[in-house]
N, C-alpha and C positions, 0 to 999 in steps of 0.2 A: 504493500500500500504506500501511498504518498506520505512522506514525512514532512511536517512543517516546523519551522522554528517556533519556539516558545518565546513569549515576549518578556518573561520575568528574568531574574538574574541567573537562572539555571539553563540558559540557552545553549543549544548545540546546533551544529549545522545539518542535522538530520542524516549524517553519514557516519559509518563506522570506519575508523582509521585502519586501513589495511596494514600500514607500516607497523603500528603498535601491536596488532594482534599476530602478525606473521613475520615481522622484521624483514620483509622482502625475500624470505627464504622459500616461499611457496613457488612451485614450478611455473605457476602462471606468469610470474614476473620474468622468467627466462624466455617464455613464449613471447611476451610483449617486447622484450629487448631484441629478440631475433626479428620479429615483425618490423620494428622500428628501423632495423638495419636495411631490410628490403625496401622500405618506404624511402629511406634516404637515397637509395640508388635509382629510384624511379624518375623518369623524365616528367616534364609538366603535363604532356599529353597522356602519359600512363596514369598519372595522378588524377587528372580530370576524368578519364575513362572509369577508373575504379570508384571515384566519388559518385559518378553518375549511376553506376551499377547499384550503389547503396541508396540512391535517391537523395544524395547530399548536395549542397551548394557547390558548383564547380567554378565559381568566379573567385579571383584573387591571385596574388603573386605566388610563386612556387613555394616559398617558405610557409605561407598561410595555408596552402593546400596540403602540404606535408603535415602541419600541425593538426589540421582538421581530420585527416585520415588516421593519424596516430591516435588521437583522442577517441575517435569512433571505435577503433579496434580495442583500445584499452578499456573503454567503458563496456563494450560487449563482453570481453573476457572477465572483467571483475563483476559485472552484473550476473553472469552465469554462476558465479560463486557467492552471489547475494552479499557482496561486500559494500556496494554503494547503491543508492536509490536513483541517482541521476538528476535529482532536483536541485534547483537553486535554494539557498538558505532563506532568502527573503521572498515573500509572496509577491511583493510589488517593489519596483524601483521608480522613484520620482526624479526625473531628469530636469535640471534647472540650468538655464543659461541667461543671466541678466543682460540687459542693455543699460548703459549708463551715460550720463552727460560726459562730453569730452570736447577737447579742442585739438586742432592739428598740432602734432608734436607733444601734446599733453605736458605742459609745463609743470614742474614739480609741486608748485603751490596750488595747482588746480584741484578742487574737491569734486570727486565723482559722486553723482547721485543716481540711484536706480530710476530709470524711466520706463522699463518694461519688465514685468514679472511673469514669466511663463513657467508652467509645469507640464511635463509630459509623463503620463502614468503608464508604465510598462508592466504587464502581467507576465511574471517570469515562468508561469506554468503553460500558458497558451503561446508565449513568445510573440505577443502582439501589443501594439499601442492600444490601450483600452479607453483612454480619455485624455483630454487636454484642458488646461486652464490658461487664460491669458488676460492680463489687465495692464494698462499703461498707468504711469505714476506721475504726479505733478511735482516737479523739483522745487525745492524751497530756497536754497542758497543762490543758485544760478537759474532762475526761472526762464530766462531766454536762452534757447538752444543756439549753439553756434551753427553756421552754415555747414561746417565740416561734419558735425554730429548728425544733422538732418540728412546730408548726402550719404553718410556711412550707414545709418540705421534705417532710413526711410521713415523715421518718426518725425512728424511735422510739429510746428509750434502749436497749431490748433488742437492737435491730439492731446498734448500734455496740458494745455490750458484747461481742457474740459475734464481731465483725469482727477481721480481722488488722490489725496496725500498718502504717503507710504503707510502709516499706521492703519488706515482703513483698508488699503489693498492687502496688507498682511493679514488682517482679520478675515477678509474674504477668502484668502488662500487657505487659512486654517479651517474655516467653515467647510470649504470644498473638500479638504482632506478628511475632516471628521465625518462628512456624509459618506465617504467611501470606506469608513471604518479602519483607517490606517492607524496602526499602533494599538488597536483594541482587538478587533477580530482578525486582522491581517498584519503580519510583520512586513516591514518595509525599510528601505534605506534611501537617502538622498544620493544623487549622482551628478557630478559636474565635469566639464571639460577643462581640467586644470584646477589650480588652487584658489585663483583670484575671486571667483564668484562668492564664496563663503568668507574666506579669510580677509579679503579686502573690501569688495563692494558691499556685502551685507553687513559686515562689521562697521564700516564707515557710516552706512545709512542708518543703522540703529543708533549710533551716537548723534547723528544729525537730528533724527526724529525723537531723541531723548527717551528711547525705550531700551530695555535690556535685550541682549542677544537671545533669540529664540532657541529653546533647548532642543527642538527637533532637528535643527540645522548645525548642531555642534560637532557631528561626525558625518562623514560622507565618503563616497567612492570617487576618487580621482581617476577617471577612465584613462587618462594618458599614462598614468603609472601602471594600471592594470593591463593595458594594451602592450606597453613596452615590456613588462615582465612576462606576459603570457606568450607573445610572439617573438620574444628575444630580439627586440630591435632597439637602437639607440634613441635618445630623447628627441633628436631632430626628425625622427620618423613618426612622431606622435601628434602632429598637427591635424586638425579635423579633416581637411581636404586630403591629406596624405593617408590617414587611416582609412578613409572611405575608398580611395583609389587602390590601396593595397588589398582591400577586401573585395575589390571588383565592383564597387558601387560609385555612382555619380551623386553629387550634391543635389538635393531636391529643394527648390524654393529660392528665396532671396538671402544671400549671405548677410550676416549681421542683423537679420530679423531674429529676435530672441526665440520666438516660437519655432521658426524654421530651423535655426541652429539646434534647438532642443530635440526636434524630431529627428534630425540627422544623427545626433549623438545617440538617441534611442535606437536607431537602426544599427549603429555600431555595437551597442550593448547587446542587442538581440542576437546579432551574428556571433559575438563572442560567447554568449551562452550556448548557442547552437554548436559552436566549436569545442565546447567542453570547459570553458573558463568559469571558475567559481568566483564571480564578482562579489567582493566583500569590502567593507569599510577599510580604507587605508590612510585616511587623514582625519584630523580633528582640530578644533580651535580650543585653546585653554588659556584663560587670562589674557585674551586678545592676541595670543601668539599661535602661529601655525605649527602643528606637530604631526609627526608620522605615527600611524598605528601599525604595530608589528603584525605580520601575518600569523604569528603564534598567539596573539591576544585572543581572549574569549570573544566569540562572534556575537554581536549584539545588533538588534534592530533598533530603529529610532523610536523614541517614546511617542505616545499620543500627542498630537500638536496642541499647544495651548498658547494663547496670546500672552506675550511677555509683559511684565509690569513696566510702568514708566519709571525713568530714573529720577532720583531726588534732585 
């Protein structure tokens, strides 16, 4: 049966550790190693043919195809021995990619304010985008957008003039998440493309709006780190357009639209889950500082979202 994460402090990832129970001495690991050797010697066309045979995705660069096929064989072998369930730990992933006020060259004294708050809800069991949220935000410190910002994001002055201030938009986000029973009935995690969305943009915005940092956003999955570690590629290969290209996908929509960026990041997350990646929290913010979460740390879903208190 399907195993789900529990939301209390006794969480597990729903999987039995093959390493701890067998110390990799089981003959199945020798079979997997031999199979990996064969896969390493296959041409791109041979890889695509074998993937097609198993009705798996055939797009992507050669290293991605190898990883996909290796994970398929590994999962099949281990599932035969009932060692893993094949499920993601979190029932849902919330992809967020803020758009913020900006100026050309972004002078160091410029204060960035969030002007678009999108959320894309990924169901990790159906591997589909289940829902989306999007609202624009009225900036407070620099209410007039620069021409550079308008050109980059496609967000016009009229749009932000009519938008709600950030605390109201955050309240709407939290209500939307509550309606989907995130953190109560279903486990979930936030996911971003890099560290800045949470550690910089949200952190600064909460100070501007004089509210405390929301607890549900204190930990997240940085998909750039997950992608680089999983596919064994350097940091300069983890930009959004390069990740899509290496997975055999094109960008859908308008670049620097927060909602479109979030949807494309969600497509990458879905493909990584299909390829056998165990997406899990790898970054957090503590005392206003960005910190790394070790892969050996206890696996935790985000708490039920609550509106943070106003600062004194």
